[in-house]
N, C-alpha and C positions, 0 to 999 in steps of 0.2 A: 309294618305298620306301627305307631307312635301313640302314646296316649299321653296328654297335657295334663297333669295330676294335680295342677293348681292353676286356676285364671280365675281372675273375675271380670267377666262379661258383661255383666249387670252394669257397669261402672260407667258414665258421662260419658268418658275417652270414646267410647264405641258408639255413640248415640246416632252420628253420620252415617255409618257403614256396617252397622253390626251384622246383618246377614251376610253380606258381600264377605267380610272377615273372617267370619265361622266357615263359608264356604269355600275361601282360600286356605282352611287350616287341614279342609278334607282332604282338598285337590293334592295338597303337600304331602299325603300321608298320614294325616292324623286320624285315628279313629275313633278316639273317644277325646271326650273334654269333660272336666270333672270343674264345673264353677260354685268357687268356694265365698261364704259367704261371712259377713261381720256385724249383722244384727237383726234384728226381725224383719225389715224392709227390705233387705239387700237377698236375706235367706227366701222371701218369698221370690221376689226377682229371678234368683236362682231355680227356682222350682218351676217357674213359668217358660225361663230358656230350655228348661230341661223335658218340657212337656212338648215344648215346639220344635225341638230337633232330637231324632232317634240318638244320635251319638253323642249327645250332650246330658251330664247327670249333676246332680248339685249335693252339695255340703251346706248343712246350715249350725248356725251358731253364734255365740258373741263375743267378738273380738274384745281382747285386755282393753284397749283404748277406749273402748264403746262400754266396757261395764258397767262404769260409775251412772252412766243413767239409764241402766236397765231397769226395770220395773216387774214385781212379781208376775205380771200378767205377760211381761214381754217372756220370762222364762219359761211360764206355761206353756206359751205359744210357740217357743221353738221346743219343747218336747211334741207340741202336736205335729207341726211341718216336720219334726224326725220321722215320722209314721211313712210318710208320701212313699212310696214305692221306687221313686227313682233318686231318693236320697240316700244316698252310701257312706257318707259319713257325719260327724259332728266336728265343724271347723269353720273357720279357722279358731282354735282357744291357745289361753297358754299366758305369758307372761310377757311385759314390756317396759323395760326401765329405761328406756331412752326417753321416752316422753314423762319429765320427770312430776308434772304435776298430778298423775292418777296414782291414784291412792294402791300401794302395793296390798293392803289387806283386802280392799275388795276385788283386785284382782283374783287374788289368790282364792275368794270364796267362789266367785262365778267361776273359776279354771275348775277347781274340785268338784264344785255341783255340776259341772258337765261333763267331766269323767263319769260322774257316778250314772249321769243319763246316758250317757255311752255304751256302761257297764250293761244298764237295765236293759237297753235296745240291741244289745251286741253287735254295735259297730263300731267301725276305727274311729280313730281320732288325727286331726291334721293340728299340729302342734306347732304354735307362732312362737320364737322365741327372739327377742330382741334384749341383747346384754342383759339377759336373765336365767343363764343358760344354770348356773347353779342353784337357783332359787327354783329352777323348775324339778331337779331331780332330788333336791330336799325335799320338795311339797309331795310327790309322789311317794317319797319315802316315808313321811311321816302321815301320809294317805293309807299306808300299808300297801301301796301298789309295786311289788316286782317285777312283774309283767305285764306289757301292755301291746294293745293290737293298734298301731298307727303308723304316722309320721312326722319326723321333725322336718318342718318341710324349708325351702329356702336356707338350707344348711350351710352356717358360716362359720363353725366353732372349729377347735384342733382335733387332731388323730385321738388324744385320749377320752375327749369327749365324746367324739364318734364311736367309741368300744364301749363308753358306758350306754349310750343310746341302743346300740345293736345287744348288749345284756338283758336290756329291759324285753327284748323282741322288737323293738320298732324299728322302722325302715329309715334311710334317709335320703331325702330329696334333692336334687340341684337342680339350681336355677341359671341364668344367664351369669351371676357371678362365678362361677365355673370357667368361663372364658374369658373374663379379664388378665391382661398383661402380669399387672402384679398380684394376681389371686395367688393363696397358699393353698385354696383349697384342693390342685390336682394331686397334691402329696395324699390328702385325706382320701380322695376319690381310689387312688391307687393302693391304699391299703384297704377298702372296704369291699366285702364281696360284692359282685356284680348281682348277687342273688336279694340281694337287702338294699338295692338302689331304683330310685323311679327318678323320671326328670319332670320338669314343671316347668314353666315359663313365670309365673306369678304375675301375667297379663295386668293390665299395661305397664306394669312397674319392670324392672331390673333386665332391661333389654340385652340381649346376649350379644356379642361381637358377632358378624360387621356390622350389625344395627345400631350400636351402642350410640344412645342421643335420641333416638327416635321412640314413638311409641311401641310397647312391646306388643305382642300378639301371639294366639299358638301356632301360628305355620311357622313360626320361630325357634320351636322345640329342636327341630331337625339341626340347628346347630350346636346344641348342647349336647344331643347325641354324638355328632360328629367329634366334639371333644372329648369325650368320654371315650370313645371309641380310640382316638389317638393316646390317652393316657392309659390305657387298659392293654393298648396293642391288639386291639379286636377289630374284626369288619364293624362298621352303623349296621350291615342288617344282624348281627348277635345282639348287639348293645341293644338294639329295638326288640328282636324278640325275648330276650330276658326280662327286660325292663317291662315291657308290657304285659309279660305274664307274671311279674312283681305286683302291677297293679291292679290287675284283673283278681289274684287271687286275695290280696288286701281289703278290696270295694267290694269283691263280691260282683264282679263284671261279667257278661257270658261274651 
């Protein structure tokens, strides 16, 4: 059994076949899916899906590219939603320097604020990092955070960065980019302890081979597991067993 630790199933990409797509995941051996949010509206939708399907759970939070539009009421609502029994993490939160118009200062304030919320609620964080890896680690140091319960999702940095993430106590999550022909991530995965790795699709984005170019969905997480098994020279069953155990422990899933 597998766990897709990061999917955006509330997006319009799935409006035509959402229930069928979720059932395909269960039929493919995906035991649980964490539906991850980017703002208040998507956080509510994540919780609604988690209430509807026993194998779905929610993460709530304000994404760095959505933080400029967030009001005080939005932050208060995220704090309220985070107390729902099926919310297992705060996320996705972090920093994004790819989209240049977004204020780095506002992103930083929003990131730190939600880190404090997660600490207050004893929930792990799901960290978004796009071309902002150095800044994220510096922000954590400046905030006095030297140990962190969470995961750097859709990991795309080098081995040195991975080691710094692991030193924080965080997990690393690989998505479809692990399967791409020119990807340098297999080297990182090979050197990362399996006990600190989780799997995700980031659906509908980051579709793995052999489905690249199509809409991604949680049933495709099996291809990422297969690639990781190839890299680690392990059976797919062992990769599934350990990554599922990792996710259950981090997110408090039974």
